[in-house]
LOZAVEX-757047 format. One record per atom (N, C-alpha, C): residue number from 1; y, x, z; atom name. Coordinates in Angstrom, 1 decimal, m for minus. Layout:
REM LOZAVEX-757047
{resi NUM	py Y	px X	pz Z	name CA}
...
***
This chain:
REM LOZAVEX-757047
{resi 1	py 124.3	px 93.5	pz 117.2	name N}
{resi 1	py 122.9	px 93.7	pz 117.4	name CA}
{resi 1	py 122.5	px 95.2	pz 117.4	name C}
{resi 2	py 123.2	px 96.0	pz 116.6	name N}
{resi 2	py 123.0	px 97.4	pz 116.7	name CA}
{resi 2	py 123.5	px 98.0	pz 118.0	name C}
{resi 3	py 124.5	px 97.5	pz 118.6	name N}
{resi 3	py 125.0	px 98.0	pz 119.8	name CA}
{resi 3	py 124.0	px 97.8	pz 121.0	name C}
{resi 4	py 123.4	px 96.7	pz 121.0	name N}
{resi 4	py 122.4	px 96.3	pz 122.0	name CA}
{resi 4	py 121.1	px 97.1	pz 121.8	name C}
{resi 5	py 120.7	px 97.4	pz 120.6	name N}
{resi 5	py 119.7	px 98.2	pz 120.4	name CA}
{resi 5	py 119.9	px 99.6	pz 120.9	name C}
{resi 6	py 121.1	px 100.2	pz 120.5	name N}
{resi 6	py 121.4	px 101.5	pz 120.9	name CA}
{resi 6	py 121.5	px 101.7	pz 122.5	name C}
{resi 7	py 122.0	px 100.6	pz 123.2	name N}
{resi 7	py 122.1	px 100.6	pz 124.6	name CA}
{resi 7	py 120.7	px 100.5	pz 125.1	name C}
{resi 8	py 119.8	px 99.7	pz 124.6	name N}
{resi 8	py 118.4	px 99.6	pz 125.1	name CA}
{resi 8	py 117.7	px 101.0	pz 125.0	name C}
{resi 9	py 117.9	px 101.7	pz 123.8	name N}
{resi 9	py 117.3	px 103.0	pz 123.6	name CA}
{resi 9	py 117.9	px 104.1	pz 124.6	name C}
{resi 10	py 119.2	px 104.0	pz 124.8	name N}
{resi 10	py 119.8	px 104.9	pz 125.8	name CA}
{resi 10	py 119.4	px 104.7	pz 127.2	name C}
{resi 11	py 119.2	px 103.4	pz 127.6	name N}
{resi 11	py 118.7	px 103.1	pz 128.9	name CA}
{resi 11	py 117.3	px 103.5	pz 129.1	name C}
{resi 12	py 116.5	px 103.3	pz 128.1	name N}
{resi 12	py 115.1	px 103.8	pz 128.2	name CA}
{resi 12	py 115.0	px 105.3	pz 128.2	name C}
{resi 13	py 115.8	px 105.9	pz 127.5	name N}
{resi 13	py 115.7	px 107.5	pz 127.6	name CA}
{resi 13	py 116.2	px 107.9	pz 129.0	name C}
{resi 14	py 117.2	px 107.4	pz 129.5	name N}
{resi 14	py 117.7	px 107.8	pz 130.8	name CA}
{resi 14	py 116.6	px 107.5	pz 131.9	name C}
{resi 15	py 116.0	px 106.3	pz 131.8	name N}
{resi 15	py 115.0	px 106.0	pz 132.8	name CA}
{resi 15	py 113.8	px 107.0	pz 132.7	name C}
{resi 16	py 113.4	px 107.3	pz 131.5	name N}
{resi 16	py 112.3	px 108.2	pz 131.3	name CA}
{resi 16	py 112.7	px 109.6	pz 131.8	name C}
{resi 17	py 113.9	px 110.0	pz 131.6	name N}
{resi 17	py 114.3	px 111.4	pz 132.0	name CA}
{resi 17	py 114.4	px 111.3	pz 133.5	name C}
{resi 18	py 115.0	px 110.3	pz 134.1	name N}
{resi 18	py 115.2	px 110.2	pz 135.6	name CA}
{resi 18	py 113.8	px 110.1	pz 136.3	name C}
{resi 19	py 112.8	px 109.5	pz 135.7	name N}
{resi 19	py 111.6	px 109.4	pz 136.3	name CA}
{resi 19	py 110.7	px 110.7	pz 136.2	name C}
{resi 20	py 110.9	px 111.5	pz 135.1	name N}
{resi 20	py 110.1	px 112.7	pz 134.9	name CA}
{resi 20	py 110.7	px 113.9	pz 135.7	name C}
{resi 21	py 111.9	px 113.9	pz 136.1	name N}
{resi 21	py 112.5	px 115.1	pz 136.6	name CA}
{resi 21	py 111.9	px 115.4	pz 138.0	name C}
{resi 22	py 111.6	px 114.5	pz 138.9	name N}
{resi 22	py 111.0	px 114.8	pz 140.1	name CA}
{resi 22	py 109.5	px 115.4	pz 139.9	name C}
{resi 23	py 108.8	px 114.8	pz 138.9	name N}
{resi 23	py 107.5	px 115.4	pz 138.6	name CA}
{resi 23	py 107.5	px 116.8	pz 138.1	name C}
{resi 24	py 108.5	px 117.0	pz 137.3	name N}
{resi 24	py 108.6	px 118.4	pz 136.8	name CA}
{resi 24	py 108.9	px 119.4	pz 137.9	name C}
{resi 25	py 109.8	px 119.1	pz 138.9	name N}
{resi 25	py 110.1	px 120.0	pz 139.9	name CA}
{resi 25	py 108.9	px 120.1	pz 140.9	name C}
{resi 26	py 108.3	px 119.1	pz 141.1	name N}
{resi 26	py 107.1	px 119.1	pz 142.1	name CA}
{resi 26	py 106.0	px 119.9	pz 141.6	name C}
{resi 27	py 105.7	px 119.8	pz 140.3	name N}
{resi 27	py 104.5	px 120.5	pz 139.8	name CA}
{resi 27	py 104.8	px 121.7	pz 139.0	name C}
{resi 28	py 106.0	px 122.0	pz 138.7	name N}
{resi 28	py 106.3	px 123.1	pz 137.8	name CA}
{resi 28	py 106.1	px 124.5	pz 138.4	name C}
{resi 29	py 107.2	px 125.0	pz 139.0	name N}
{resi 29	py 107.1	px 126.4	pz 139.5	name CA}
{resi 29	py 106.8	px 126.5	pz 140.9	name C}
{resi 30	py 106.4	px 125.5	pz 141.6	name N}
{resi 30	py 106.1	px 125.6	pz 143.1	name CA}
{resi 30	py 107.3	px 125.4	pz 143.9	name C}
{resi 31	py 107.3	px 126.1	pz 145.1	name N}
{resi 31	py 108.4	px 126.1	pz 146.1	name CA}
{resi 31	py 109.5	px 126.8	pz 145.5	name C}
{resi 32	py 110.5	px 126.8	pz 146.4	name N}
{resi 32	py 111.8	px 127.5	pz 146.0	name CA}
{resi 32	py 111.7	px 128.9	pz 146.0	name C}
{resi 33	py 110.7	px 129.5	pz 146.8	name N}
{resi 33	py 110.6	px 130.9	pz 146.9	name CA}
{resi 33	py 111.3	px 131.5	pz 148.1	name C}
{resi 34	py 111.1	px 132.8	pz 148.3	name N}
{resi 34	py 111.8	px 133.4	pz 149.4	name CA}
{resi 34	py 113.3	px 133.5	pz 149.4	name C}
{resi 35	py 113.9	px 133.3	pz 150.5	name N}
{resi 35	py 115.3	px 133.3	pz 150.5	name CA}
{resi 35	py 115.7	px 134.0	pz 151.9	name C}
{resi 36	py 116.9	px 134.5	pz 152.0	name N}
{resi 36	py 117.4	px 135.1	pz 153.2	name CA}
{resi 36	py 116.4	px 136.2	pz 153.8	name C}
{resi 37	py 116.1	px 137.1	pz 152.9	name N}
{resi 37	py 115.1	px 138.2	pz 153.3	name CA}
{resi 37	py 115.9	px 139.3	pz 154.0	name C}
{resi 38	py 115.5	px 139.5	pz 155.3	name N}
{resi 38	py 116.2	px 140.7	pz 156.0	name CA}
{resi 38	py 115.2	px 141.7	pz 156.4	name C}
{resi 39	py 115.5	px 142.9	pz 156.5	name N}
{resi 39	py 114.6	px 144.0	pz 156.8	name CA}
{resi 39	py 115.4	px 144.8	pz 158.0	name C}
{resi 40	py 114.5	px 145.0	pz 159.1	name N}
{resi 40	py 115.1	px 145.7	pz 160.3	name CA}
{resi 40	py 114.0	px 146.6	pz 160.8	name C}
{resi 41	py 114.3	px 147.8	pz 161.1	name N}
{resi 41	py 115.5	px 148.5	pz 160.8	name CA}
{resi 41	py 115.5	px 149.0	pz 159.4	name C}
{resi 42	py 116.7	px 149.4	pz 158.9	name N}
{resi 42	py 116.8	px 149.9	pz 157.5	name CA}
{resi 42	py 116.3	px 151.3	pz 157.4	name C}
{resi 43	py 116.3	px 152.1	pz 158.4	name N}
{resi 43	py 115.7	px 153.4	pz 158.5	name CA}
{resi 43	py 114.6	px 153.4	pz 159.6	name C}
{resi 44	py 113.4	px 153.8	pz 159.1	name N}
{resi 44	py 112.2	px 153.7	pz 160.0	name CA}
{resi 44	py 111.4	px 155.1	pz 159.9	name C}
{resi 45	py 110.9	px 155.5	pz 161.0	name N}
{resi 45	py 110.1	px 156.7	pz 161.1	name CA}
{resi 45	py 108.8	px 156.4	pz 160.5	name C}
{resi 46	py 108.1	px 157.6	pz 160.0	name N}
{resi 46	py 106.7	px 157.6	pz 159.7	name CA}
{resi 46	py 105.9	px 157.0	pz 160.8	name C}
{resi 47	py 105.0	px 156.0	pz 160.5	name N}
{resi 47	py 104.2	px 155.4	pz 161.6	name CA}
{resi 47	py 105.0	px 154.3	pz 162.3	name C}
{resi 48	py 106.2	px 154.1	pz 162.1	name N}
{resi 48	py 107.1	px 153.1	pz 162.7	name CA}
{resi 48	py 106.7	px 151.7	pz 162.2	name C}
{resi 49	py 107.3	px 150.7	pz 162.7	name N}
{resi 49	py 107.1	px 149.3	pz 162.3	name CA}
{resi 49	py 108.4	px 148.7	pz 161.8	name C}
{resi 50	py 108.3	px 148.0	pz 160.7	name N}
{resi 50	py 109.4	px 147.2	pz 160.1	name CA}
{resi 50	py 109.3	px 145.7	pz 160.6	name C}
{resi 51	py 110.4	px 145.0	pz 160.6	name N}
{resi 51	py 110.4	px 143.6	pz 160.8	name CA}
{resi 51	py 111.0	px 143.0	pz 159.6	name C}
{resi 52	py 110.2	px 142.2	pz 158.8	name N}
{resi 52	py 110.8	px 141.5	pz 157.7	name CA}
{resi 52	py 110.9	px 140.0	pz 158.1	name C}
{resi 53	py 112.0	px 139.4	pz 157.9	name N}
{resi 53	py 112.3	px 138.0	pz 158.2	name CA}
{resi 53	py 112.6	px 137.3	pz 156.9	name C}
{resi 54	py 112.0	px 136.1	pz 156.7	name N}
{resi 54	py 112.1	px 135.4	pz 155.4	name CA}
{resi 54	py 112.3	px 133.9	pz 155.7	name C}
{resi 55	py 113.0	px 133.2	pz 154.9	name N}
{resi 55	py 113.0	px 131.8	pz 154.9	name CA}
{resi 55	py 112.7	px 131.2	pz 153.5	name C}
{resi 56	py 112.0	px 130.1	pz 153.5	name N}
{resi 56	py 111.6	px 129.5	pz 152.3	name CA}
{resi 56	py 110.1	px 129.7	pz 151.9	name C}
{resi 57	py 109.3	px 130.4	pz 152.8	name N}
{resi 57	py 107.9	px 130.5	pz 152.5	name CA}
{resi 57	py 107.1	px 129.6	pz 153.5	name C}
{resi 58	py 107.2	px 128.4	pz 153.4	name N}
{resi 58	py 106.7	px 127.5	pz 154.3	name CA}
{resi 58	py 105.1	px 127.5	pz 154.4	name C}
{resi 59	py 104.5	px 127.9	pz 153.3	name N}
{resi 59	py 103.0	px 128.0	pz 153.2	name CA}
{resi 59	py 102.6	px 129.4	pz 153.2	name C}
{resi 60	py 103.3	px 130.3	pz 153.8	name N}
{resi 60	py 103.0	px 131.7	pz 153.9	name CA}
{resi 60	py 103.3	px 132.5	pz 152.7	name C}
{resi 61	py 102.9	px 133.8	pz 152.8	name N}
{resi 61	py 103.2	px 134.7	pz 151.7	name CA}
{resi 61	py 102.8	px 136.1	pz 152.1	name C}
{resi 62	py 103.3	px 137.1	pz 151.2	name N}
{resi 62	py 102.9	px 138.5	pz 151.5	name CA}
{resi 62	py 104.1	px 139.4	pz 151.4	name C}
{resi 63	py 104.1	px 140.5	pz 152.0	name N}
{resi 63	py 105.0	px 141.5	pz 151.8	name CA}
{resi 63	py 104.3	px 142.8	pz 151.4	name C}
{resi 64	py 104.7	px 143.4	pz 150.3	name N}
{resi 64	py 104.0	px 144.6	pz 149.8	name CA}
{resi 64	py 105.0	px 145.7	pz 149.6	name C}
{resi 65	py 104.5	px 147.0	pz 149.6	name N}
{resi 65	py 105.3	px 148.2	pz 149.4	name CA}
{resi 65	py 104.4	px 149.3	pz 149.3	name C}
{resi 66	py 104.8	px 150.5	pz 148.7	name N}
{resi 66	py 104.0	px 151.7	pz 148.7	name CA}
{resi 66	py 104.0	px 152.4	pz 150.0	name C}
{resi 67	py 104.9	px 152.0	pz 150.9	name N}
{resi 67	py 105.0	px 152.7	pz 152.2	name CA}
{resi 67	py 104.1	px 152.1	pz 153.3	name C}
{resi 68	py 103.5	px 150.9	pz 153.0	name N}
{resi 68	py 102.7	px 150.3	pz 154.1	name CA}
{resi 68	py 101.7	px 149.3	pz 153.3	name C}
{resi 69	py 100.6	px 148.9	pz 154.1	name N}
{resi 69	py 99.6	px 148.1	pz 153.5	name CA}
{resi 69	py 100.1	px 146.6	pz 153.3	name C}
{resi 70	py 99.5	px 145.8	pz 152.4	name N}
{resi 70	py 100.0	px 144.5	pz 152.2	name CA}
{resi 70	py 99.9	px 143.7	pz 153.4	name C}
{resi 71	py 100.9	px 143.0	pz 153.8	name N}
{resi 71	py 101.0	px 142.3	pz 155.0	name CA}
{resi 71	py 101.3	px 140.8	pz 154.8	name C}
{resi 72	py 100.7	px 139.9	pz 155.6	name N}
{resi 72	py 100.9	px 138.5	pz 155.5	name CA}
{resi 72	py 102.0	px 138.1	pz 156.3	name C}
{resi 73	py 102.8	px 137.1	pz 155.9	name N}
{resi 73	py 103.8	px 136.5	pz 156.6	name CA}
{resi 73	py 103.2	px 135.5	pz 157.7	name C}
{resi 74	py 103.8	px 135.6	pz 158.9	name N}
{resi 74	py 103.5	px 134.6	pz 160.0	name CA}
{resi 74	py 104.4	px 133.5	pz 159.8	name C}
{resi 75	py 103.9	px 132.2	pz 159.8	name N}
{resi 75	py 104.7	px 131.1	pz 159.5	name CA}
{resi 75	py 105.1	px 130.4	pz 160.8	name C}
{resi 76	py 106.4	px 130.2	pz 161.0	name N}
{resi 76	py 107.0	px 129.3	pz 162.0	name CA}
{resi 76	py 107.8	px 128.2	pz 161.4	name C}
{resi 77	py 108.2	px 127.2	pz 162.2	name N}
{resi 77	py 108.9	px 126.1	pz 161.5	name CA}
{resi 77	py 110.2	px 126.5	pz 160.8	name C}
{resi 78	py 110.9	px 127.5	pz 161.3	name N}
{resi 78	py 112.2	px 127.9	pz 160.7	name CA}
{resi 78	py 112.2	px 129.2	pz 159.8	name C}
{resi 79	py 111.5	px 130.1	pz 160.4	name N}
{resi 79	py 111.5	px 131.5	pz 159.6	name CA}
{resi 79	py 110.1	px 132.0	pz 159.5	name C}
{resi 80	py 109.9	px 132.9	pz 158.6	name N}
{resi 80	py 108.5	px 133.5	pz 158.5	name CA}
{resi 80	py 108.8	px 135.0	pz 158.7	name C}
{resi 81	py 107.9	px 135.7	pz 159.4	name N}
{resi 81	py 108.1	px 137.1	pz 159.7	name CA}
{resi 81	py 106.8	px 137.8	pz 159.4	name C}
{resi 82	py 107.0	px 139.1	pz 159.1	name N}
{resi 82	py 105.9	px 140.1	pz 159.0	name CA}
{resi 82	py 106.4	px 141.4	pz 159.6	name C}
{resi 83	py 105.4	px 142.1	pz 160.2	name N}
{resi 83	py 105.7	px 143.3	pz 160.9	name CA}
{resi 83	py 104.7	px 144.5	pz 160.4	name C}
{resi 84	py 105.0	px 144.9	pz 159.2	name N}
{resi 84	py 104.1	px 146.0	pz 158.6	name CA}
{resi 84	py 104.4	px 147.3	pz 159.3	name C}
{resi 85	py 103.4	px 148.2	pz 159.4	name N}
{resi 85	py 103.4	px 149.5	pz 160.0	name CA}
{resi 85	py 103.4	px 150.5	pz 158.9	name C}
{resi 86	py 104.4	px 151.4	pz 158.9	name N}
{resi 86	py 104.5	px 152.4	pz 157.9	name CA}
{resi 86	py 103.4	px 153.4	pz 158.0	name C}
{resi 87	py 103.0	px 153.9	pz 156.8	name N}
{resi 87	py 101.9	px 154.9	pz 156.9	name CA}
{resi 87	py 102.3	px 156.2	pz 157.6	name C}
{resi 88	py 101.5	px 156.8	pz 158.3	name N}
{resi 88	py 101.8	px 158.0	pz 159.0	name CA}
{resi 88	py 102.2	px 159.1	pz 157.9	name C}
{resi 89	py 101.6	px 159.2	pz 156.8	name N}
{resi 89	py 101.8	px 160.1	pz 155.8	name CA}
{resi 89	py 102.8	px 159.8	pz 154.7	name C}
{resi 90	py 103.5	px 158.7	pz 154.9	name N}
{resi 90	py 104.4	px 158.3	pz 153.9	name CA}
{resi 90	py 105.6	px 159.4	pz 153.7	name C}
{resi 91	py 105.8	px 159.7	pz 152.5	name N}
{resi 91	py 106.8	px 160.7	pz 152.2	name CA}
{resi 91	py 108.2	px 160.1	pz 152.6	name C}
{resi 92	py 109.0	px 160.9	pz 153.4	name N}
{resi 92	py 110.4	px 160.4	pz 153.6	name CA}
{resi 92	py 111.2	px 160.1	pz 152.3	name C}
{resi 93	py 111.9	px 159.1	pz 152.3	name N}
{resi 93	py 112.7	px 158.6	pz 151.2	name CA}
{resi 93	py 112.9	px 157.2	pz 151.2	name C}
{resi 94	py 113.6	px 156.7	pz 150.0	name N}
{resi 94	py 113.9	px 155.3	pz 149.8	name CA}
{resi 94	py 112.7	px 154.6	pz 149.2	name C}
{resi 95	py 112.3	px 153.4	pz 149.9	name N}
{resi 95	py 111.3	px 152.6	pz 149.3	name CA}
{resi 95	py 111.8	px 151.1	pz 149.1	name C}
{resi 96	py 111.1	px 150.4	pz 148.2	name N}
{resi 96	py 111.4	px 149.0	pz 148.1	name CA}
{resi 96	py 110.1	px 148.2	pz 148.6	name C}
{resi 97	py 110.5	px 147.0	pz 149.1	name N}
{resi 97	py 109.4	px 146.1	pz 149.5	name CA}
{resi 97	py 109.6	px 144.8	pz 148.7	name C}
{resi 98	py 108.5	px 144.1	pz 148.5	name N}
{resi 98	py 108.5	px 142.8	pz 147.6	name CA}
{resi 98	py 108.0	px 141.6	pz 148.5	name C}
{resi 99	py 108.7	px 140.5	pz 148.6	name N}
{resi 99	py 108.2	px 139.4	pz 149.3	name CA}
{resi 99	py 107.9	px 138.3	pz 148.3	name C}
{resi 100	py 106.8	px 137.7	pz 148.4	name N}
{resi 100	py 106.3	px 136.6	pz 147.5	name CA}
{resi 100	py 105.7	px 135.5	pz 148.3	name C}
{resi 101	py 106.1	px 134.3	pz 148.1	name N}
{resi 101	py 105.5	px 133.1	pz 148.8	name CA}
{resi 101	py 104.3	px 132.7	pz 148.1	name C}
{resi 102	py 103.3	px 132.0	pz 148.8	name N}
{resi 102	py 102.1	px 131.6	pz 148.3	name CA}
{resi 102	py 102.3	px 130.5	pz 147.3	name C}
{resi 103	py 103.4	px 129.7	pz 147.5	name N}
{resi 103	py 103.7	px 128.5	pz 146.6	name CA}
{resi 103	py 104.7	px 128.8	pz 145.5	name C}
{resi 104	py 105.1	px 129.9	pz 145.2	name N}
{resi 104	py 106.2	px 130.3	pz 144.3	name CA}
{resi 104	py 105.9	px 131.6	pz 143.6	name C}
{resi 105	py 106.1	px 131.7	pz 142.3	name N}
{resi 105	py 106.0	px 132.9	pz 141.6	name CA}
{resi 105	py 107.2	px 133.8	pz 141.9	name C}
{resi 106	py 108.3	px 133.4	pz 142.4	name N}
{resi 106	py 109.5	px 134.1	pz 142.6	name CA}
{resi 106	py 109.2	px 135.3	pz 143.6	name C}
{resi 107	py 109.8	px 136.5	pz 143.3	name N}
{resi 107	py 109.7	px 137.7	pz 144.2	name CA}
{resi 107	py 111.1	px 138.2	pz 144.5	name C}
{resi 108	py 111.3	px 138.5	pz 145.8	name N}
{resi 108	py 112.6	px 139.0	pz 146.3	name CA}
{resi 108	py 112.3	px 140.5	pz 146.7	name C}
{resi 109	py 113.1	px 141.4	pz 146.4	name N}
{resi 109	py 112.8	px 142.7	pz 146.9	name CA}
{resi 109	py 114.1	px 143.2	pz 147.7	name C}
{resi 110	py 113.7	px 144.1	pz 148.6	name N}
{resi 110	py 114.7	px 144.7	pz 149.5	name CA}
{resi 110	py 114.4	px 146.2	pz 149.6	name C}
{resi 111	py 115.3	px 147.0	pz 150.0	name N}
{resi 111	py 115.0	px 148.4	pz 150.2	name CA}
{resi 111	py 115.1	px 148.9	pz 151.7	name C}
{resi 112	py 114.5	px 149.9	pz 151.9	name N}
{resi 112	py 114.5	px 150.6	pz 153.3	name CA}
{resi 112	py 114.3	px 152.1	pz 153.2	name C}
{resi 113	py 114.4	px 152.9	pz 154.1	name N}
{resi 113	py 114.3	px 154.3	pz 154.1	name CA}
{resi 113	py 113.3	px 154.7	pz 155.1	name C}
{resi 114	py 112.4	px 155.6	pz 154.7	name N}
{resi 114	py 111.5	px 156.2	pz 155.7	name CA}
{resi 114	py 112.0	px 157.6	pz 156.0	name C}
{resi 115	py 112.1	px 157.9	pz 157.3	name N}
{resi 115	py 112.6	px 159.2	pz 157.7	name CA}
{resi 115	py 111.5	px 160.0	pz 158.4	name C}
{resi 116	py 111.6	px 161.3	pz 158.4	name N}
{resi 116	py 110.6	px 162.1	pz 159.0	name CA}
{resi 116	py 110.3	px 161.8	pz 160.5	name C}
{resi 117	py 109.2	px 161.7	pz 161.0	name N}
{resi 117	py 108.8	px 161.3	pz 162.4	name CA}
{resi 117	py 109.2	px 162.5	pz 163.3	name C}
{resi 118	py 109.6	px 162.2	pz 164.4	name N}
{resi 118	py 110.0	px 163.2	pz 165.3	name CA}
{resi 118	py 108.9	px 163.8	pz 166.1	name C}
{resi 119	py 107.9	px 163.1	pz 166.2	name N}
{resi 119	py 106.7	px 163.6	pz 167.0	name CA}
{resi 119	py 106.8	px 163.4	pz 168.5	name C}
{resi 120	py 105.8	px 163.6	pz 169.3	name N}
{resi 120	py 105.8	px 163.4	pz 170.7	name CA}
{resi 120	py 106.8	px 164.5	pz 171.3	name C}
{resi 121	py 107.5	px 164.1	pz 172.4	name N}
{resi 121	py 108.3	px 165.0	pz 173.1	name CA}
{resi 121	py 107.7	px 165.3	pz 174.5	name C}
{resi 122	py 106.3	px 165.3	pz 174.5	name N}
{resi 122	py 105.6	px 165.5	pz 175.7	name CA}
{resi 122	py 105.4	px 167.0	pz 176.0	name C}
{resi 123	py 104.8	px 167.3	pz 177.2	name N}
{resi 123	py 104.5	px 168.6	pz 177.5	name CA}
{resi 123	py 103.1	px 169.0	pz 176.9	name C}
{resi 124	py 102.6	px 170.1	pz 177.3	name N}
{resi 124	py 101.3	px 170.6	pz 176.8	name CA}
{resi 124	py 100.1	px 169.8	pz 177.4	name C}
{resi 125	py 100.3	px 169.4	pz 178.6	name N}
{resi 125	py 99.3	px 168.5	pz 179.3	name CA}
{resi 125	py 98.0	px 169.2	pz 179.6	name C}
{resi 126	py 98.1	px 170.5	pz 179.9	name N}
{resi 126	py 96.9	px 171.2	pz 180.3	name CA}
{resi 126	py 96.1	px 171.6	pz 179.1	name C}
{resi 127	py 96.6	px 171.7	pz 177.9	name N}
{resi 127	py 95.9	px 172.1	pz 176.8	name CA}
{resi 127	py 95.8	px 173.6	pz 176.6	name C}
{resi 128	py 96.5	px 174.4	pz 177.4	name N}
{resi 128	py 96.6	px 175.8	pz 177.3	name CA}
{resi 128	py 96.4	px 176.4	pz 178.7	name C}
{resi 129	py 95.7	px 177.6	pz 178.7	name N}
{resi 129	py 95.4	px 178.2	pz 180.0	name CA}
{resi 129	py 96.6	px 179.1	pz 180.4	name C}
{resi 130	py 96.9	px 179.4	pz 181.6	name N}
{resi 130	py 98.1	px 180.1	pz 182.0	name CA}
{resi 130	py 97.9	px 181.6	pz 181.5	name C}
{resi 131	py 99.1	px 182.2	pz 181.2	name N}
{resi 131	py 99.1	px 183.6	pz 180.8	name CA}
{resi 131	py 99.0	px 184.5	pz 182.0	name C}
{resi 132	py 98.8	px 185.8	pz 181.7	name N}
{resi 132	py 98.8	px 186.7	pz 182.8	name CA}
{resi 132	py 100.1	px 186.9	pz 183.6	name C}
{resi 133	py 101.2	px 186.7	pz 182.9	name N}
{resi 133	py 102.5	px 186.7	pz 183.5	name CA}
{resi 133	py 102.7	px 185.5	pz 184.5	name C}
{resi 134	py 102.2	px 184.3	pz 184.0	name N}
{resi 134	py 102.4	px 183.1	pz 184.8	name CA}
{resi 134	py 101.5	px 183.3	pz 186.1	name C}
{resi 135	py 100.3	px 183.9	pz 185.9	name N}
{resi 135	py 99.4	px 184.1	pz 187.1	name CA}
{resi 135	py 100.0	px 185.1	pz 188.1	name C}
{resi 136	py 100.7	px 186.1	pz 187.6	name N}
{resi 136	py 101.3	px 187.1	pz 188.5	name CA}
{resi 136	py 102.5	px 186.5	pz 189.2	name C}
{resi 137	py 103.3	px 185.7	pz 188.6	name N}
{resi 137	py 104.5	px 185.0	pz 189.3	name CA}
{resi 137	py 103.9	px 184.0	pz 190.3	name C}
{resi 138	py 102.9	px 183.3	pz 190.0	name N}
{resi 138	py 102.3	px 182.3	pz 190.9	name CA}
{resi 138	py 101.7	px 183.0	pz 192.1	name C}
{resi 139	py 101.1	px 184.1	pz 191.9	name N}
{resi 139	py 100.4	px 184.9	pz 193.0	name CA}
{resi 139	py 101.5	px 185.4	pz 194.0	name C}
{resi 140	py 102.7	px 185.9	pz 193.4	name N}
{resi 140	py 103.8	px 186.4	pz 194.1	name CA}
{resi 140	py 104.4	px 185.3	pz 194.9	name C}
{resi 141	py 104.5	px 184.1	pz 194.4	name N}
{resi 141	py 105.1	px 183.0	pz 195.1	name CA}
{resi 141	py 104.2	px 182.6	pz 196.3	name C}
{resi 142	py 103.0	px 182.5	pz 196.0	name N}
{resi 142	py 102.0	px 182.1	pz 197.1	name CA}
{resi 142	py 102.0	px 183.2	pz 198.2	name C}
{resi 143	py 102.0	px 184.4	pz 197.8	name N}
{resi 143	py 102.0	px 185.5	pz 198.9	name CA}
{resi 143	py 103.4	px 185.5	pz 199.6	name C}
{resi 144	py 104.5	px 185.3	pz 199.0	name N}
{resi 144	py 105.8	px 185.2	pz 199.8	name CA}
{resi 144	py 105.8	px 184.0	pz 200.7	name C}
{resi 145	py 105.2	px 182.9	pz 200.2	name N}
{resi 145	py 105.2	px 181.7	pz 201.1	name CA}
{resi 145	py 104.3	px 181.9	pz 202.4	name C}
{resi 146	py 103.2	px 182.7	pz 202.1	name N}
{resi 146	py 102.3	px 183.0	pz 203.2	name CA}
{resi 146	py 102.9	px 184.0	pz 204.2	name C}
{resi 147	py 103.6	px 185.0	pz 203.8	name N}
{resi 147	py 104.3	px 185.9	pz 204.5	name CA}
{resi 147	py 105.4	px 185.2	pz 205.4	name C}
{resi 148	py 106.2	px 184.3	pz 204.7	name N}
{resi 148	py 107.3	px 183.7	pz 205.4	name CA}
{resi 148	py 106.7	px 182.7	pz 206.5	name C}
{resi 149	py 105.6	px 182.0	pz 206.2	name N}
{resi 149	py 105.0	px 181.2	pz 207.1	name CA}
{resi 149	py 104.5	px 181.9	pz 208.4	name C}
{resi 150	py 104.0	px 183.1	pz 208.1	name N}
{resi 150	py 103.4	px 183.9	pz 209.3	name CA}
{resi 150	py 104.6	px 184.4	pz 210.1	name C}
{resi 151	py 105.7	px 184.9	pz 209.5	name N}
{resi 151	py 106.9	px 185.4	pz 210.3	name CA}
{resi 151	py 107.4	px 184.2	pz 211.1	name C}
{resi 152	py 107.5	px 183.0	pz 210.6	name N}
{resi 152	py 108.0	px 181.9	pz 211.3	name CA}
{resi 152	py 107.2	px 181.5	pz 212.5	name C}
{resi 153	py 105.9	px 181.5	pz 212.3	name N}
{resi 153	py 105.0	px 181.2	pz 213.4	name CA}
{resi 153	py 105.0	px 182.3	pz 214.5	name C}
{resi 154	py 105.0	px 183.5	pz 214.2	name N}
{resi 154	py 105.0	px 184.6	pz 215.1	name CA}
{resi 154	py 106.3	px 184.6	pz 215.9	name C}
{resi 155	py 107.4	px 184.4	pz 215.4	name N}
{resi 155	py 108.7	px 184.3	pz 216.0	name CA}
{resi 155	py 108.8	px 183.1	pz 216.9	name C}
{resi 156	py 108.2	px 182.1	pz 216.5	name N}
{resi 156	py 108.2	px 180.8	pz 217.4	name CA}
{resi 156	py 107.3	px 181.1	pz 218.7	name C}
{resi 157	py 106.2	px 181.9	pz 218.6	name N}
{resi 157	py 105.4	px 182.1	pz 219.7	name CA}
{resi 157	py 106.2	px 183.0	pz 220.7	name C}
{resi 158	py 106.9	px 184.0	pz 220.2	name N}
{resi 158	py 107.7	px 184.8	pz 221.1	name CA}
{resi 158	py 108.7	px 184.1	pz 221.9	name C}
{resi 159	py 109.4	px 183.2	pz 221.1	name N}
{resi 159	py 110.4	px 182.4	pz 221.9	name CA}
{resi 159	py 109.9	px 181.5	pz 223.0	name C}
{resi 160	py 108.8	px 180.8	pz 222.6	name N}
{resi 160	py 108.2	px 179.9	pz 223.6	name CA}
{resi 160	py 107.5	px 180.6	pz 224.7	name C}
{resi 161	py 106.9	px 181.8	pz 224.4	name N}
{resi 161	py 106.1	px 182.7	pz 225.4	name CA}
{resi 161	py 107.1	px 183.3	pz 226.4	name C}
{resi 162	py 108.4	px 183.7	pz 226.0	name N}
{resi 162	py 109.3	px 184.4	pz 226.8	name CA}
{resi 162	py 109.8	px 183.5	pz 228.0	name C}
{resi 163	py 109.9	px 182.2	pz 227.8	name N}
{resi 163	py 110.5	px 181.3	pz 228.7	name CA}
{resi 163	py 109.5	px 180.8	pz 229.7	name C}
{resi 164	py 108.3	px 181.0	pz 229.6	name N}
{resi 164	py 107.3	px 180.4	pz 230.6	name CA}
{resi 164	py 107.0	px 181.3	pz 231.7	name C}
***
């Protein structure tokens, strides 16, 4: 009789534990959280754009760092991405970013490096007036072109005038 009672108590305990386990995981800490977090590129210039790819944030989430404003994840069926733009005034150095899903308290961090911006490699674009040296050289080139053209035309006249 004692064995049957012990067996009944054990079966009831196992059934209660088996039925409550799915409820605990569904309502407890939320989703599994961010996994497979990648950052590209690992070195980015001031004002540049990072690409953060995450799996496990099916209901969205955020990416935060001191180097860029808080950015939301874009949700697709397989991966979630964010493309934060680095502040123009970010101090060059190593930074961390934190990824957090909306349905999980779990946070995953990754590091990246901000390097000094190179700036535009363009010309002056007419923002400066020519110097007196540049004006003198330009005038000399125009004068020599005019003189050369005049000699060419006068020589051509003599050749065609002599044959007629």
